[in-house]
ZASEBA-841704 format. One line per field, with one value per residue (C-alpha): x, y, z; residue number from 1; residue in three letters. Coordinates in nm, 3 decimals, padded with zeros to 5 digits. Layout:
% residues N
xx: c(X,...) .
yy: c(Y,...) .
zz: c(Z,...) .
i: c(NUM,...) .
aa: c(ALA,...) .
END
This chain:
% residues 293
xx: c(04.700,04.374,04.325,04.390,04.706,04.838,04.799,04.977,05.254,05.307,05.313,05.581,05.791,05.746,06.083,06.273,06.284,06.202,05.836,05.720,05.494,05.192,05.296,05.351,05.007,04.845,05.025,04.929,04.562,04.561,04.719,04.479,04.187,04.299,04.345,04.007,03.820,03.989,03.887,03.526,03.486,03.587,03.318,03.047,03.148,03.054,02.687,02.504,02.349,02.464,02.467,02.693,02.921,03.244,03.476,03.192,03.188,02.874,02.808,02.453,02.459,02.785,03.067,03.092,03.285,03.117,03.320,03.040,02.674,02.460,02.122,01.911,01.548,01.396,01.687,02.000,02.297,02.589,02.909,03.197,03.509,03.770,04.076,04.213,04.414,04.468,04.217,03.976,03.689,03.426,03.425,03.206,03.253,03.577,03.712,04.036,04.299,04.485,04.812,04.688,04.549,04.232,03.991,03.649,03.379,03.274,02.921,02.917,03.067,02.797,02.523,02.647,02.665,02.315,02.178,02.337,02.209,01.863,01.867,01.930,01.652,01.412,01.512,01.470,01.160,01.329,01.157,01.410,01.507,01.875,02.066,02.427,02.695,03.053,03.259,03.583,03.767,04.096,04.118,04.350,04.089,03.929,03.643,03.622,03.369,03.021,02.936,02.736,02.469,02.538,02.889,02.994,03.314,03.501,03.344,02.997,03.015,02.807,02.510,02.510,02.442,02.106,01.986,02.109,01.828,01.944,01.610,01.478,01.823,01.717,01.556,01.869,02.084,01.855,01.889,02.269,02.258,02.052,02.285,02.589,02.447,02.530,02.889,03.152,03.439,03.698,03.697,03.836,03.690,04.020,04.337,04.672,04.928,05.263,05.625,05.727,06.042,06.321,06.622,06.722,06.504,06.664,06.682,06.675,06.430,06.111,05.928,05.588,05.438,05.520,05.642,05.961,06.281,06.620,06.491,06.533,06.817,06.967,07.169,07.260,07.073,06.787,06.431,06.300,06.422,06.363,06.229,06.363,06.083,05.771,05.955,05.818,05.987,05.890,05.930,06.225,06.043,05.747,05.976,06.159,05.834,05.680,05.983,05.999,05.633,05.731,06.010,05.760,05.510,05.774,05.919,05.574,05.733,05.910,06.241,06.564,06.702,07.006,06.776,06.594,06.919,07.038,06.699,06.703,07.061,07.209,06.995,07.186,07.134,07.012,06.743,06.615,06.620,06.410,06.146,06.133,06.085,05.827,05.605,05.646,05.570,05.854,05.909,06.202,06.404,06.733,06.763,06.440,06.226,05.981,05.635,05.297,04.974) .
yy: c(-07.119,-07.101,-07.226,-06.895,-06.816,-07.169,-07.143,-06.807,-06.954,-07.246,-07.016,-06.803,-07.113,-07.266,-07.311,-07.192,-07.515,-07.885,-07.951,-08.241,-08.499,-08.338,-07.988,-08.104,-08.261,-07.948,-07.725,-07.949,-07.953,-07.576,-07.504,-07.738,-07.571,-07.223,-07.329,-07.501,-07.214,-06.956,-07.153,-07.207,-06.841,-06.755,-06.994,-06.838,-06.488,-06.572,-06.608,-06.279,-06.124,-06.407,-06.340,-06.545,-06.543,-06.740,-06.860,-06.804,-06.931,-06.960,-07.094,-07.161,-07.504,-07.615,-07.427,-07.482,-07.325,-07.278,-07.254,-07.097,-07.022,-06.898,-06.734,-06.818,-06.747,-07.056,-07.232,-07.179,-07.369,-07.477,-07.575,-07.758,-07.742,-08.017,-07.995,-08.347,-08.521,-08.891,-09.170,-09.147,-09.359,-09.332,-09.592,-09.573,-09.224,-09.151,-09.058,-09.239,-09.213,-09.488,-09.367,-09.399,-09.053,-09.054,-08.779,-08.764,-08.782,-08.443,-08.589,-08.569,-08.222,-08.077,-08.250,-08.069,-07.739,-07.783,-07.843,-07.522,-07.311,-07.463,-07.360,-07.001,-07.012,-07.144,-06.869,-06.593,-06.722,-06.762,-07.024,-07.159,-07.516,-07.592,-07.799,-07.908,-08.006,-08.127,-07.994,-08.165,-07.902,-08.072,-08.212,-08.484,-08.614,-08.953,-09.094,-09.474,-09.706,-09.616,-09.250,-09.067,-08.814,-08.443,-08.497,-08.267,-08.335,-08.072,-08.159,-08.153,-07.796,-07.655,-07.838,-07.574,-07.296,-07.458,-07.490,-07.163,-06.914,-06.561,-06.382,-06.179,-06.032,-05.795,-06.074,-06.284,-05.998,-05.955,-06.324,-06.301,-05.992,-06.182,-06.481,-06.256,-06.152,-06.503,-06.493,-06.595,-06.361,-06.454,-06.831,-07.027,-07.364,-07.495,-07.493,-07.637,-07.703,-07.691,-07.662,-07.327,-07.339,-07.152,-07.235,-07.391,-07.139,-07.000,-06.626,-06.465,-06.281,-06.443,-06.291,-06.170,-06.219,-06.584,-06.678,-06.837,-06.819,-06.698,-06.585,-06.209,-06.023,-05.775,-05.465,-05.166,-04.839,-05.003,-04.913,-05.218,-05.576,-05.837,-06.186,-06.430,-06.679,-06.467,-06.202,-05.919,-05.592,-05.535,-05.238,-05.304,-05.165,-05.396,-05.700,-05.611,-05.541,-05.871,-06.070,-05.894,-05.979,-06.343,-06.299,-06.164,-06.441,-06.712,-06.566,-06.476,-06.197,-05.864,-05.887,-05.688,-05.469,-05.698,-05.994,-05.799,-05.710,-06.071,-06.189,-05.960,-06.010,-05.887,-05.573,-05.284,-05.228,-04.868,-04.977,-05.247,-04.999,-04.751,-05.014,-05.123,-04.769,-04.685,-04.994,-05.155,-05.045,-05.060,-05.112,-04.988,-04.674,-04.856,-05.203,-05.151,-05.445,-05.425,-05.582,-05.570,-05.533) .
zz: c(14.687,14.493,14.137,13.960,14.157,14.107,13.729,13.726,13.941,13.702,13.399,13.563,13.633,13.288,13.120,13.428,13.629,13.621,13.689,13.900,13.735,13.899,13.789,13.430,13.431,13.573,13.322,13.032,13.129,13.181,12.842,12.666,12.840,12.737,12.375,12.357,12.519,12.298,11.991,12.101,12.192,11.836,11.710,11.928,11.820,11.461,11.567,11.521,11.834,12.058,12.433,12.656,12.958,12.995,13.273,13.513,13.871,14.081,14.427,14.544,14.705,14.542,14.373,13.997,13.712,13.375,13.055,12.848,12.918,12.629,12.681,12.376,12.292,12.452,12.622,12.821,12.679,12.893,12.714,12.878,12.660,12.639,12.415,12.466,12.197,12.116,12.183,12.476,12.604,12.877,13.151,13.462,13.613,13.425,13.086,13.007,12.736,12.553,12.710,13.067,13.151,13.357,13.464,13.623,13.357,13.218,13.212,13.591,13.573,13.349,13.550,13.861,13.672,13.534,13.883,14.016,13.726,13.766,14.133,14.025,13.766,14.030,14.274,14.017,13.839,13.502,13.292,13.044,12.964,13.024,12.770,12.825,12.577,12.607,12.316,12.215,12.013,11.928,11.571,11.706,11.951,11.883,12.089,12.094,12.249,12.369,12.319,12.589,12.485,12.439,12.303,12.017,11.823,11.623,11.288,11.445,11.579,11.286,11.443,11.716,11.467,11.392,11.751,11.908,11.840,11.924,11.885,12.182,12.226,12.506,12.711,12.674,12.802,13.104,13.192,13.184,13.404,13.661,13.652,13.700,14.038,14.160,14.041,14.293,14.201,14.462,14.446,14.739,14.642,14.508,14.711,14.614,14.882,14.706,14.800,14.655,14.445,14.623,14.408,14.076,13.893,13.578,13.526,13.184,12.964,12.843,12.547,12.677,12.331,12.254,12.607,12.476,12.680,12.552,12.209,12.258,12.092,12.338,12.256,12.469,12.422,12.233,12.329,12.152,12.160,11.890,11.952,11.695,11.761,11.710,11.500,11.711,11.805,12.169,12.398,12.630,12.933,12.871,12.850,13.171,13.357,13.243,13.356,13.692,13.744,13.707,13.960,14.214,14.139,14.184,14.504,14.637,14.834,14.756,14.573,14.607,14.330,14.313,14.248,13.977,13.801,13.810,13.687,13.383,13.269,13.038,13.073,13.227,13.600,13.570,13.322,13.557,13.845,13.647,13.568,13.933,14.055,13.788,13.795,14.139,14.490,14.740,15.109,15.320,15.250,15.246,15.096,14.906,14.818,14.531,14.500,14.327,14.520) .
i: c(1,2,3,4,5,6,7,8,9,10,11,12,13,14,15,16,17,18,19,20,21,22,23,24,25,26,27,28,29,30,31,32,33,34,35,36,37,38,39,40,41,42,43,44,45,46,47,48,49,50,51,52,53,54,55,56,57,58,59,60,61,62,63,64,65,66,67,68,69,70,71,72,73,74,75,76,77,78,79,80,81,82,83,84,85,86,87,88,89,90,91,92,93,94,95,96,97,98,99,100,101,102,103,104,105,106,107,108,109,110,111,112,113,114,115,116,117,118,119,120,121,122,123,124,125,126,127,128,129,130,131,132,133,134,135,136,137,138,139,140,141,142,143,144,145,146,147,148,149,150,151,152,153,154,155,156,157,158,159,160,161,162,163,164,165,166,167,168,169,170,171,172,173,174,175,176,177,178,179,180,181,182,183,184,185,186,187,188,189,190,191,192,193,194,195,196,197,198,199,200,201,202,203,204,205,206,207,208,209,210,211,212,213,214,215,216,217,218,219,220,221,222,223,224,225,226,227,228,229,230,231,232,233,234,235,236,237,238,239,240,241,242,243,244,245,246,247,248,249,250,251,252,253,254,255,256,257,258,259,260,261,262,263,264,265,266,267,268,269,270,271,272,273,274,275,276,277,278,279,280,281,282,283,284,285,286,287,288,289,290,291,292,293) .
aa: c(UNK,UNK,UNK,UNK,UNK,UNK,UNK,UNK,UNK,UNK,UNK,UNK,UNK,UNK,UNK,UNK,UNK,UNK,UNK,UNK,UNK,UNK,UNK,UNK,UNK,UNK,UNK,UNK,UNK,UNK,UNK,UNK,UNK,UNK,UNK,UNK,UNK,UNK,UNK,UNK,UNK,UNK,UNK,UNK,UNK,UNK,UNK,UNK,UNK,UNK,UNK,UNK,UNK,UNK,UNK,UNK,UNK,UNK,UNK,UNK,UNK,UNK,UNK,UNK,UNK,UNK,UNK,UNK,UNK,UNK,UNK,UNK,UNK,UNK,UNK,UNK,UNK,UNK,UNK,UNK,UNK,UNK,UNK,UNK,UNK,UNK,UNK,UNK,UNK,UNK,UNK,UNK,UNK,UNK,UNK,UNK,UNK,UNK,UNK,UNK,UNK,UNK,UNK,UNK,UNK,UNK,UNK,UNK,UNK,UNK,UNK,UNK,UNK,UNK,UNK,UNK,UNK,UNK,UNK,UNK,UNK,UNK,UNK,UNK,UNK,UNK,UNK,UNK,UNK,UNK,UNK,UNK,UNK,UNK,UNK,UNK,UNK,UNK,UNK,UNK,UNK,UNK,UNK,UNK,UNK,UNK,UNK,UNK,UNK,UNK,UNK,UNK,UNK,UNK,UNK,UNK,UNK,UNK,UNK,UNK,UNK,UNK,UNK,UNK,UNK,UNK,UNK,UNK,UNK,UNK,UNK,UNK,UNK,UNK,UNK,UNK,UNK,UNK,UNK,UNK,UNK,UNK,UNK,UNK,UNK,UNK,UNK,UNK,UNK,UNK,UNK,UNK,UNK,UNK,UNK,UNK,UNK,UNK,UNK,UNK,UNK,UNK,UNK,UNK,UNK,UNK,UNK,UNK,UNK,UNK,UNK,UNK,UNK,UNK,UNK,UNK,UNK,UNK,UNK,UNK,UNK,UNK,UNK,UNK,UNK,UNK,UNK,UNK,UNK,UNK,UNK,UNK,UNK,UNK,UNK,UNK,UNK,UNK,UNK,UNK,UNK,UNK,UNK,UNK,UNK,UNK,UNK,UNK,UNK,UNK,UNK,UNK,UNK,UNK,UNK,UNK,UNK,UNK,UNK,UNK,UNK,UNK,UNK,UNK,UNK,UNK,UNK,UNK,UNK,UNK,UNK,UNK,UNK,UNK,UNK,UNK,UNK,UNK,UNK,UNK,UNK,UNK,UNK,UNK,UNK,UNK,UNK,UNK,UNK,UNK,UNK,UNK,UNK) .
END
């Protein structure tokens, strides 16, 4: 299972079963990453005429994943985003937290990314200096001890507005277009061998808006359901479809109509059947099984 599929699998399982220690750690890191990247993207979008790419994977001599790459007038900026909380410190080739968490140093990570991007610039004849930064976006993050270079904390982000020059907008766009030619779309660099959950997975409707379980008010003959957590009125068909997607992701194989009905209780069987027939492909004439390509 590659990295993207593994993350989708964990999200589908979230709240429906007990995670292992490793799964909890992976889910925690993934959620922090999403929150940090969403925030930093919002920051970049405030800069007029900025040109950037995000969640970008390249593979020249080594496979790397880039959170954000900005093409500016005289430089290319690479930003690695971390949304850690609590106290952290750098030690040797690791970054460690006061509560015992430990990861490989992002300094090594951005050095590897910089080398790969430089290889592309050399191949394509692009003459731009590369500058890397590690951005810690969580207001509850505290860095203690010796501080490596190129670290930007949340309150220091305005410094970036002064150094990112977005003139020569057309040239910057051309550089990004060239870099995109080296994108590795179907990544296989990360594989996770896991024991797929086969039982002890809770059914029930999850709100596709806030992703909370058991917060949806159900009533017969309603076309919209109400989530008491996010206070949203949501189309019933959309909710059923979203939850059946999770069923397919968790099973990792086609599901029976009976399984779909049990999964979406207390929704009426004919409603679940209609959504299955409308939005999913099926195999077999009798004893149909539904799936997504």
